[in-house]
N, C-alpha and C positions, 0 to 999 in steps of 0.2 A: 790312817791317811785321809779318810773322809772327814775326820774331825777338823782338819785344817780348813775345810770348805763350809762347815755347817753354819757358821754365823756370818758368812761373807755375802756382801751385796755386789752384784756383777752388772756391768754395763757393756752391752754388745753394740758396736757401731758399724753398720755396713749399709750401702745403698741398694743392695739386692735382698729383697725379702726372703728369698729361698735360702740364701746363705745365713742370714740372721737367724732364721728358724732352725737351720741345721746346727749352728753353734749353740743355740739355746737348748736344743735337745741334748747335746753333749754335756753342757754345763749343768742342766737339770739333774743329769745322772750322777754328778759329783756331790749332790746334796746341799747346794748353796741355799742361803736364806731367801734371796730375792734376785730376780734377773730383770733388768730393764733393757729396752731396745731403743735405738735411735737410728734414723735412716740418713742423717747428714751431720755435718760438723756443728751447725748451730744448735740442733737438738741435743747433741752430745754434750756440748759445753753447758747448756742450760740444765740438763739432767745431772751432770756431775756437780755443778754448783749447788744444786738442791740436795743431793743425796750423798756426795763424797764417797763413791763406791770403793770397795777394797780391791776389786779387780776390774780393769778396763781392757776389753779385747776390741781393738779399733782397726778397721781396714784403712790402708793408706789412701786408696783412691775412692773418694766419696762424691764423685761427680764434679759439677762446675763450681761449687762453692769451696768451703774450707776442705783441705785434705787432712789425713790423720796426723801428720806432723804438726800442722797448724793448730789442731785441737790440743795436742800435748803442749805446744808452745803457748797457747792462750791460757790454759788453766795453770800452767807453771808461772808465767809472767804476771798473772793476776793474783798470784799467791793462794790459789785454791787447792793446789795439788797436795794431798795428804802425803806425808813422808813415808807412810806404810802402804800406800797404794801400789799395786802391781800393774804397770801399764805395758801392754804388749801390742806392738804394731804388726799388722798382718797385710800381706800383699801378694799378688800374683806376679808382679813385676820382679825382674832379677837384674836390671841394669845397675851398674856400679853407682852412677850418680843418684839414682833413686834410693838405693840401699844406704849410701852414705848420708844422703839428705834425711832419710828417716831416722838416722841415729843422732842427728844434730842435738836434740834435747835429751839424749840418753834415756830412751825407754828401757824398761827392765829386761825386755827380750824382743825378738824379732822373728816372726814365723812366716814361712812361705806357703802359699796354697799349692796343692790341696792339704787340708788338715785332717788328721784322724784323731779319734777320741783318746786313744792310748798315749799318743805323743803329746797331745795338749795337756792331759792330766799329769804326765811326768814332768813337763816343763813348769806347769803352774805349781805343782807340789814342791819342786826344788826352790822356786822363788818364795813361796809362802813359808817354807821351813826356815829360810834365812830371816825373813821379815819377823817370824814368830820368835825366833831365838834372840833377835836383837830388838825386840819390840820396845824395850825401855828406852833404847837410844832413839828410835823413830818417834816415840811419844814425846821425848824432850825436843827433838827437831821440829815436830809438829807444833809445839808451843813456842818455837824460836828461842828456847832456853839453851843457848849454846854452851855456857859453862857447865850446865848439868849434863848435856849430851857428851861433852868432852870427858867428864868424870865417869860416865857410864861406859864410854868407849875404853877408857883406861882400865876399868874394872873387868870388862870382858877379856881384855888382853892379859891381865894378871891371872885371870881364871883359866887361861889357855883354851879359850873357846875355839871350836873348829872354824869359826869365822873371824879369827884374830886378824887375818890379812885384810878383810873387809873393814874391820874396826880401825886398823891403822889408816886405811885410806879415808874413811869417814872423818877420823880425827884430824888428819892433815887438811882435808877440804874445809872443815869447820874453821880451822885456824886461818886459812886463806880468806874465807868469808868474813872473818872478824878482823881482817887486815893485820894479821900477825905472821908475815911471811918468814921471818927469821926462825920462829918456832916450827912452822910447817917445813921449812927447809931441813931442819935437823931430823925430823921424822922421815922425810923422803930419803935423805942420805943414809939413815939407819936401815931403811928397807933395801936400798941399793947395795949396801954392804953385804946383805944376805943374798939377794938376787936382784939383778938389774931389770926388773919388770918395766914394761912400757909406761904403765900408769905412774909409777914412781919417778921415772926419768922425766916424764912430761910435767909432773907436779914440781919436781926440782927446778926445771926450766922456768915454770911460771913463778916460782918463789924468787928466783934470781931476777926475773923481769920486774916484779913488784919492789924489789930492793934496789932497782936501777943498776944491777950488775949485768950490763948488757952483753959484754964479751963472754961472760960465763954462761949466760942464757943461750947465746948463739952456739957455743960449744956443746952444751947438753942437748939442745933442740936438734942439732945436726946428728948427734949420736942416736936420737930417737928415729930420725929419718934414715939413718944407715941401717937400722934394724927393721924398719918398716917404711918403704918408700911411698906409702899411701897415708901416712900419718898427717892428716890435714890440720890438726891442732898445732903440731910442730911447725908446719909450713906457715900457718897464720902468725904464730909467735915470732918466727924468723922475719916475716914481713914487717911486723911492728918494730922489731929490733933494728932492722936496717933503715926503717923510716925514722926512728929516733936518732939514728946516726947521720941522717941526711943522705943516705945512699939509696936514692929512689929507684933507679933501674933494678938493683938487686932486690929491693922490697917488692917491686911489682912482679918480678920473676917468680917469687915464692907465693904471692897471693894468687897469681895466675894459675900456678900449679894446683893450689888448693881448690880454686873455683872449677878447674877442669874436672876434678874428682867429685866435688859436691857444689854445684852451682846454685842451690836453692836456699842459700842462707842470706837474708837481708843484711845481717851484721857483716858478713864477709864481703858482700858486694859494696857496702858503704866504705869499707877499708880500701877496696879496689878503686872506687871513685876518688877517694881522697888522695891515694898515692898517684893515680893517673894525672890528677890535676897538678900535684907538686912536680910530677915528672914531665909536665907540659905535653901530655898525650891526649888531645881532645877526643880522638876516636875511641880510645879505651875508656875515657871518662863517660862518654855517651853510652857505650855498651853497658857499663855498670849501672848507670842511672836508669836505663831502660829495664834492666833486670829488677832493680829496686822497685820501680813503678809496677811491674807485672806481679812480683811477689807480694807487694804490699796491698793488693786489692782485697785479700781476705786474711791479712796478717795483723795481729795486735801490735807488731813491731813497726808498722807504718807510721811515719811522721807527717804532720800537716804540710811541711814544705817539700816533701819528696817530689810531688808533681810539679811544683814550681821550678825546682832545679832541673828536672827532666825537660820541661817545656823550654826553659831558657837555652839549654844546650841544643835541643832540636832546632830552634829558630836560628841560633848562632851558626849551626852547621849548614842549614838551608841557605843562609846568606852567602856563604863562601863557596858552595858547590855550584855545579852547572849541569845542564842537560837532564838526563833521566834521574840522576841522584838528587838534584835540586827539586824536581817535581815530586819525587817520592817523599822526600823529607818535608816539603811544604804540606803535602796531603796528610802525612802522619801528624805533623804539628797542628794542622787545622782540626783534625779529628779529636786530638787530645784536648785542644783548647776549647772546643765546643763542649766537651764533657766537663771540663774544669769550670767553665762559665755557668753551666746549668746547676752546679752545686751551690746551694744557698747556705753558706757557713757563717760568715761574719763580714764586717766592713773591711777588715784587712784582706780577706780572701777576694772580696769584690775589687779592691784597689789593685791587687796583684793581677787579677784577670784583665783589668783595663790596660795595665802596663804591657802585659803579654799581647793583648790585641793590638796595641800601638806598635809593638815590635813587628808583628805579622804584617800590619798595614804598610809599614815602612819597607820591609823586605819585598813586598809585592808592588812597591812603587807608589803607594798612596800616602805621601808625606803630610798632606793637609789633614787627613783622618787621624794620622798618628799624633799630630800636634793637638788636635781637639781632645783626644782621649787622655793624653798626658796632662793637658791643662786641668781636666777634671781631678786627676790625682794630685796635681801640684797644689790645688786649693786645700787638700786634706793633709798636706805635709806637716803642719804644726802639731796635729794630733798624733801622727806617727812618731814625731820626735818626743812627745810627752810619754809615749809608750815604749820608747827606745827600740822601735821596730827597724833595726838596722838593715835587715834583708830587703824589705820593701823600699826603704829609702835608697839603698844602693841600686836597686832596680830602676827607681825613678831617676836617679842621677845619671845612670848609664843611658836611659831612654832620652833624657833631655839633651845629653851630649851628642847622641847619634842623630838627633833631629835638628841639631844646631840651634836649640832654644837656649842661647848663651845666657841671656839675662835671667831667665827662670833658674837655670842650673846654678849660676853664681849666687843667686838669692838663697836657694836651698842649701848650698854649701856654707854660706855665712851663718844661716840660721842653725844648721846642724852643728857647726863648730861651737857656736854660743850655747846651744842646748847641751852638748857634751861637757863643756866646761861647767855649766850650771849643775848638771847631774853629778859630776865629780865632786864639786864643792858640797852638794847636799849629802853625798855618800860619806865624805870626810867628816862632816858635822854629825851625821847620824852615828857613825862609828865611834865618835867620842862622846856620845850621849851617856848620861849617868846610867840609864837602864841597861844599855848594851855593854858598857864597861863592867858593870856589876854582874851581868849575866855571864860574861866571859870568865871572870874570876870564880864565880860559883861553879861553872862548868869544869874549869881546871881543877877545882877542889873536890870534884866528884859529887857535888850537891845538885843533881840534875833537876830535881823538882823545883828548887828555887830558881835555877837558871832558866827553866822553861817559863816560869812566871815573869821573870825579868825581861826575857826576849819577847814575850807576848806584849808586854807593856811598851817595849821599844818599837815593835812593829806597829802598834796602835798609834804611836806618835810619829812614826816615819814609814807609812805604808808603802812608799815607793822604793825603799832601800833594799837593794839586792843582797848586800852583805848581811844585814840583820835578819832578813827572811831566811837566808841559808843557815844562819846561826840557830834560828828557832827550829828549823827542820832537823838539823843535826842533833840538837838536844832532845827533840821528841823521839828520834830513832835510837838515841843512846839509853833513854829511860824506858825499858820495856820489861818490867818484872813479870813473873808468872801471874796470870789472871788478867793481864792487860787486854783491853778490847782492841785488838790489832787492826780491825777494819776501821774503827773510829780514828785511830792514829793515822792509818793509811789515807783516809779521806781528808783529814786535816792537812797532812803533808802534801797530798796531791793538789789541794786547793791553793796552798801557799806556792808550790812550785809552778802551778799554772800561771800565776801572776808574773813569772819570770820566763815564760815560754818563748819570748822573742829574742832571748840571748843567742848570740852567734859565736862561732868558734874563735873569733878574734877578741872576744871579751875575756879579760883575765880571770873572771869567775865562772867561765863556761864549763871548764873541766870539773870543778867542784859541783856545779849544778847537775851535770850529767851523772857524776858518781852518786850523789844523793838521790837522784831520780831512779837510778838502777836499784838502790837499796830499798826505796819505797815500794818498787814493783815486787820485791821479794817478801814483803810483809804478808 
């Protein structure tokens, strides 16, 4: 039993020194190789990045900064989490929303305080035994060698491993990650034919969704909910299904149920904000945006425009409210705007701040000040058009309209129309370039090395082309043989995608951009 611990590096994260030392004393008794301590989330992330511990015992509540869920979230999304790391969240809280929130990023286990040595050893031993027996699979996953991981899962299943069920689950999840939902669907169905476990049903529903089999996805997801009325993943999937079908009230009903159980997910709150907007429910949209803002303070999932969307809605609501509600919203908007304006990020951020200040000035009756602020931004409009900064331009247009600056607004609209037409022409020319066409043919033939070279040449000749940039990122992600320096690939892809960071949901390439961005985060 102790041999399982002998070579293991452990990280203990808790903001109370006494509890950290108590846990260390227990773990020292297991014979671990090394034990590191961290008193907050920032220290934990830094220590894990450097040492890649085999075991992480992390308290959920770590004070005012990152919590334990956000530590797991950050090391996962930054691609640092070893496939064979045992990550255990610990908490003294027992509320359902906290527990469900803690499980969002699927820690290996969850322990409630108080903790005794015997129980901790038993739980860790069970987890380490599975990791040890399936170590070859986790090794392949750690190298992002998914074909090899699939082969090894299959080998364990044929050998009738006692963890065959876990291997089937891993195999299906790998297939979904590789965007092979039809193959994953077959495995999930095979598992359900033996025993309709919740994870298999949920996986089957996700496979249906990826295959655009929306009605089938709804049927299976509802089956999951019938067996477990707190299955938040099924609720979220149902919300996406009904949103895809344009049934926004039904979609919002399911996402609202999921949020009631687990409100601490930025991803889920974003879905809620999107559905509320489509459902024309401004109050629900503001609630979701407020949650996104609050959760994003210490989350790696925060987006640069989160605060802009939140402030926009705050000011919009303040304008139509009256009495106490109006004063409360104006005070909240003014506080958030002051914080926003103090941040020195870039010229785009500065322009957005000026537009928001103009909105506030207009709402508070100072039209002249609003006009002066908008005039400053108006002079920078050509640069925004060059960068395809649709969000800031939309904010400027709305501000000019609200302040009756008709001539300015018409001029921006004319310039914007011309700019979009010119950009579309450039995109069409770039897409037909010899280098890009050659790269596409090489990619389709499976010659990814040659395709990468061609797309790099195409990007050099057409640096503003969104389509070619995304082609290069896709080719870089496709060619990842064993031994690849994944951090180098990740950095290159991140730099390329950052050039397209102004894309908005109405852009036809936005969905592809978001998909590639998610894949880069997993490297």
